[in-house]
TORMI-507908 format. One line per 8 residues: number of its first residue (from 1); their letters; for each residue x, y, z of C-alpha. Coordinates in steps of 0.001 Angstrom, whole numbers. Each point is the difference from the previous one (the first is absolute). Last residue first. Layout:
residues N
NUM> A> X Y Z | ...
//
This chain:
residues 370
370> ENPLVYVG> 23732 60740 72497 | -2971 2240 909 | -2707 -2078 -1704 | -1781 1663 -2920 | -3269 1977 144 | -2398 47 -2945 | -1721 2956 -1654 | -2963 -578 -2315
362> EETKVVKV> -1369 -1976 -2919 | 1713 2098 -2674 | 3259 -578 1858 | 1982 1821 2692 | 2902 -1693 1780 | 774 875 3598 | 2942 1 2393 | -1045 782 3529
354> EKWDSDVF> 575 2723 2594 | -864 447 3668 | -248 -3649 1089 | -980 -593 3667 | -3143 -2046 -766 | 1873 -2591 -2016 | -938 -724 -3642 | 529 -3684 -954
346> MPRAITIP> -3696 -903 284 | -933 2319 -2878 | -2123 3036 897 | -2609 737 -2671 | 92 3582 -1237 | -1312 3383 1140 | 1249 3103 -1739 | 1487 3208 1378
338> RYSEPDLI> 995 2476 -2715 | 3636 239 -1164 | -1235 159 -3636 | 2709 -2301 -1424 | 1110 -2342 2818 | -3550 58 1534 | 576 583 3696 | -849 -2984 2179
330> QMSYTDDI> -3006 -1158 2042 | -373 -3570 1320 | -2510 -2837 -99 | -505 -3631 1130 | 1431 -242 3498 | -1167 3447 1005 | 378 3695 -723 | 3708 202 -811
322> SVISTKGV> 621 3679 -526 | 1618 2495 -2345 | 2757 -2291 -1265 | 2500 1922 -2077 | 1110 -838 -3544 | 2922 -1738 -1639 | 924 -535 -3636 | 489 -3074 -2144
314> KSIHKLKN> 3061 -509 -2181 | 1970 -2577 1988 | -3159 -2057 528 | -239 -617 -3732 | -3109 1218 -1697 | -3275 -1090 -1588 | 821 -3076 -2062 | -3327 -1155 -1377
306> FKGDEVSG> -479 -3736 -383 | -732 -2626 -2640 | 2758 988 -2437 | 2495 -2503 1344 | -1714 -2854 1813 | -487 190 3748 | 733 -2666 2588 | -1282 -213 3563
298> KYSEGSAL> 463 967 3630 | -1595 2983 1746 | 20 930 3678 | -2707 2186 1539 | 688 3665 762 | -3577 965 -928 | 162 2549 -2807 | 3740 -361 -586
290> RIGKLVSG> -143 -3758 -605 | 3409 -1415 902 | 2507 -1927 -2067 | 1237 -3300 -1303 | 402 -842 -3666 | 742 -3560 -1152 | 2299 -569 -3008 | 2224 2702 1467
282> SSRILIPG> -661 3093 2044 | -295 488 3751 | -1341 3076 1793 | -2367 1290 -2684 | -2421 2697 1235 | -3454 -940 -1277 | -2677 2420 -1264 | -3750 -391 487
274> NGDRIDIV> -2339 -2945 510 | -1904 294 -3290 | 1897 -2800 -1757 | 1866 2263 -2384 | 3517 -1165 868 | 902 3498 1221 | 3694 492 652 | 2250 1837 2480
266> DGIIIAPL> 3574 -1034 -712 | 2411 -297 2932 | 1404 -3377 -1037 | -135 -355 -3775 | -2716 -605 -2602 | 787 -218 -3738 | 1478 -3446 445 | 3631 -761 -880
258> RVLYSIRY> 724 -1331 -3492 | 3069 -2207 167 | 1194 -539 -3573 | 2493 -2858 -96 | 2298 277 -3022 | 1808 -3059 -1356 | 3151 173 -2142 | 154 -2647 -2710
250> VRNGDRDE> 2868 -2036 -1423 | -678 -1857 -3242 | 1908 -3226 -516 | 2440 -17 -2919 | 2539 -2234 1708 | 2361 2888 621 | -2742 1989 1739 | -2562 2219 -1710
242> TVLTESTS> -803 3550 1035 | -2363 2216 1997 | -3533 -1047 -936 | -2420 1774 2327 | -2501 -1885 2157 | -3077 1227 1856 | -1437 -643 3441 | -3006 1217 1990
234> VSGGLEEV> -273 518 3751 | -2924 1435 2005 | -736 2445 2785 | 463 -272 3754 | 2764 1456 2137 | 900 -3058 2069 | -884 -2984 -2199 | 709 2074 -3114
226> ISKSIKQG> 3581 691 1105 | 625 -3654 934 | -1293 -1288 -3342 | 2181 2410 -1947 | 3080 -956 2061 | -550 -3743 -465 | -664 174 -3734 | 2972 2272 -653
218> LKSTSIRI> 2284 -2327 1949 | -1089 -2892 -2227 | 719 2116 -3076 | 3604 402 1091 | 2440 2905 469 | -2393 2823 920 | -504 3566 -1168 | -2412 1972 2193
210> DIGEKKEV> -1808 2661 -2039 | -1574 2941 1834 | -3144 2106 -409 | -1668 2121 -2700 | 2651 2705 -57 | 2807 -2571 119 | 2614 -1073 2552 | 2117 -2989 -1069
202> IKSIFDNR> 1129 -2552 2582 | 2938 -2157 -1097 | 1364 -3556 -19 | -2048 -1485 2815 | 1308 -3475 832 | -868 -3683 -293 | 2953 -2098 -1168 | 1147 -421 3623
194> DGLLTRRN> -2622 -2639 767 | 1307 -1428 3279 | -3216 121 2046 | 1370 3064 1798 | 393 1646 -3417 | -3654 -665 -867 | -1106 1595 3266 | 2192 3028 -688
186> VVDNAIEI> -1398 336 -3537 | -3593 -110 1301 | 781 2640 2640 | 1653 2213 -2626 | -3122 -126 -2200 | -2268 735 2981 | 2146 3011 934 | -93 1275 -3601
178> SRNKEVGT> -3793 -316 -73 | -175 1795 3364 | 2006 2921 -1356 | -2226 267 -3072 | -3195 -250 2040 | 1161 2619 2511 | 1071 2342 -2787 | -3470 -300 -1491
170> PKRTSARI> -704 -1911 -3196 | -1466 2232 -2730 | -3733 125 -655 | -2878 -1531 -1988 | 1189 -3544 825 | 3540 -233 1358 | 3421 -984 -1394 | 2975 -2038 1223
162> QIEGAYYG> 1764 -1617 -2961 | 1898 -3138 974 | 2863 -707 -2359 | 1495 -2959 -1797 | 3122 -2057 -633 | 2467 2614 1240 | 3723 506 -529 | 1522 3353 909
154> GSKKRCVD> 3514 -1180 -869 | 1277 418 3550 | -2919 -2073 1275 | 606 -2794 -2499 | 3697 -224 892 | -912 92 3672 | -2283 -3010 -559 | 2570 -2038 -1969
146> CIERVIQV> 2757 500 2560 | 2862 2437 -529 | 3412 -1530 677 | 2611 35 2743 | 2031 -3209 236 | 1208 -777 3516 | 3024 -2306 -275 | 130 -2877 2459
138> EIMRNEVI> 3244 -1489 1308 | -545 -3303 1745 | 2104 -945 3025 | -24 -3605 1230 | 318 -1458 3471 | 151 -3710 851 | -1156 -1977 3025 | 159 -3802 135
130> KRGKVNGE> -1682 -1901 2807 | 1232 -3592 -36 | -2229 -3039 280 | 699 -1195 -3506 | -476 3465 -1473 | -2395 2385 1768 | -172 3481 -1510 | 435 3652 955
122> FECKINMM> 319 2747 -2584 | 836 3613 880 | -503 2616 -2708 | 1556 3474 -131 | -1758 1948 -2745 | 2012 2965 -1248 | -1772 3016 -1462 | 737 2258 -2955
114> KTDINELI> -1178 3039 -1928 | -1938 2218 2414 | 1966 -1158 3036 | -18 -3051 2281 | 3282 -1144 1535 | -1481 -3094 1646 | -3319 -1820 -141 | -619 -2989 2270
106> FGWNMEKV> -838 -3549 -988 | -1521 -3255 1181 | 409 -3730 -451 | -1246 -3351 1166 | 676 -3398 -1599 | -594 -3584 1066 | 1154 -3203 -1673 | 3009 1317 -1902
98> DDHIKLGD> 1739 -2803 -1936 | -1152 1275 -3415 | 1736 3376 436 | -2338 2994 -326 | -39 2165 -3146 | -1187 3621 324 | -159 2421 -2943 | -3803 340 -100
90> EVLELIVK> -121 -253 3804 | 2167 3108 466 | -2059 2170 -2383 | -3257 -1383 1384 | 1021 868 3555 | 1085 3477 -1137 | -3380 604 -1682 | -1853 -1150 3115
82> EELGEKKD> 2127 2277 2221 | -729 2992 -2254 | -3736 -708 186 | -143 -164 3812 | -1615 3387 518 | -1227 1497 -3247 | 1414 1104 -3335 | -2547 -151 -2804
74> IWKNKRCI> 516 -3073 -2182 | 1427 -130 -3527 | -166 -3438 -1606 | 2891 -1874 -1636 | 250 -2412 2955 | 183 2917 2433 | 800 3504 -1227 | -57 2415 2919
66> AECVSCIQ> -2004 3237 159 | 1998 3015 1244 | -2458 2477 -1615 | 2372 1964 -2277 | 3326 -1881 -271 | -1846 -3319 -238 | 2083 -2747 1632 | 1531 -3005 -1800
58> INGKEKVE> 2073 -2346 2171 | 3288 -1517 -1147 | 2171 -3044 600 | 3540 -1053 821 | 1638 -2820 1967 | -2347 -2675 -1269 | -199 -2585 2709 | 1406 -3496 647
50> VLEFQDFY> -842 -1685 3263 | 1385 -2249 2729 | 3443 -296 -1501 | 2100 -2954 1202 | 3766 97 -611 | 1050 -425 3629 | -3176 -1996 694 | 998 -2792 -2352
42> CQDCLMNE> 3652 139 1087 | -900 -541 3630 | -2671 -2596 -630 | 2255 -2171 -2142 | -283 213 -3730 | -962 -2668 -2578 | 947 964 -3567 | 1318 -3434 -1096
34> RGREWEES> -2733 -1722 2057 | -2909 1780 -1701 | -1501 -2809 -2087 | 982 -2740 2478 | -1957 1512 2877 | -3249 565 -1780 | -1931 2138 2483 | 2336 2887 -767
26> EGQTTRGR> 198 2977 2369 | 791 3325 -1659 | 1670 1207 -3193 | 3540 -456 1291 | -1027 -3443 1146 | -700 -764 3621 | 1416 -2765 2133 | -1450 -1263 3254
18> GREVANGC> -1929 -3034 -1263 | 3112 -2174 -109 | 2871 1620 1850 | 2323 2460 -1731 | 3702 -260 771 | 1981 3225 8 | 1912 911 -3157 | -701 3768 217
10> NPCFLGFE> -1754 730 -3322 | -535 -3409 -1578 | -1560 -1230 3272 | 941 -3653 313 | -1898 -3139 -757 | 1384 -3401 977 | -3339 -1714 -43 | -565 -170 3744
2> SM> 2222 2980 688 | 3595 -292 1136
//
């Protein structure tokens, strides 16, 4: 017989003082729980380590495979699905009060496009005993369209970047590079977790291209990046589109990227008396080569303060008659085909037979053979 004459109400065995456990767990107040006091055997026979929700669901975008986590859509990446499953299990998990230590893990079974089973194994320490329990959770995969894909499919855009050029049309190279820069900016933003930034559409126009973007912040970053590489300037304007439910005006922002009048391959005269320059790098700072001497040039030129002579793709070739010395050479005039003597730039090699030339009012200038 036990010290106080207590017996397990389940099996009738005596329960010693300090060894009994109530149906709800161990009671520190012996007298309060004596009518429900169980022996160790009966306590552990009916003991449940954990309670879990047997069913749940995971939302996955049917277009981009993004996963909804805590009411926020996140692009699918390595480890994300496991985090969502952990949260799903933990949200419905209740651990018994008598468990002092708990470890658990899971494996996925019977996975298809609509359903998956999560087999969980829980291991806990209860009064010096290791208890292991398995639970199966049925998870329904709900296919929906995420907020971003819904915007993309609807052609949504908050603004546009208009690629234009001063006194000319943007070249194919400039238009393609502008699109590449825009995509690079979007990709960097996506890697940082900002999935709201995307290019909605690219519109080809006679005067250039329009890049439609999803946020004004993205428009600022793309415009700045294009100008940093290709040169030019950016100006903005707003157009009233509609009003929201609260009566607030909604504007669409246009970013006008005006590329410089000078491009790579242009032969220009900046009117400083030192002859034409072949442009090798355009942008806010021009880099090139002086055709008269072959010396390098670096500087900035305002629109309207230079003469654009020709582009290297449109210049002709002529024959070299002779290279007399380090400082002079004879070539055939590209129009009269008569021998003329001109200054020999430092980039002309002695074994050249032909050269590209550009003829101006000041004379004929040789271009590098590139």
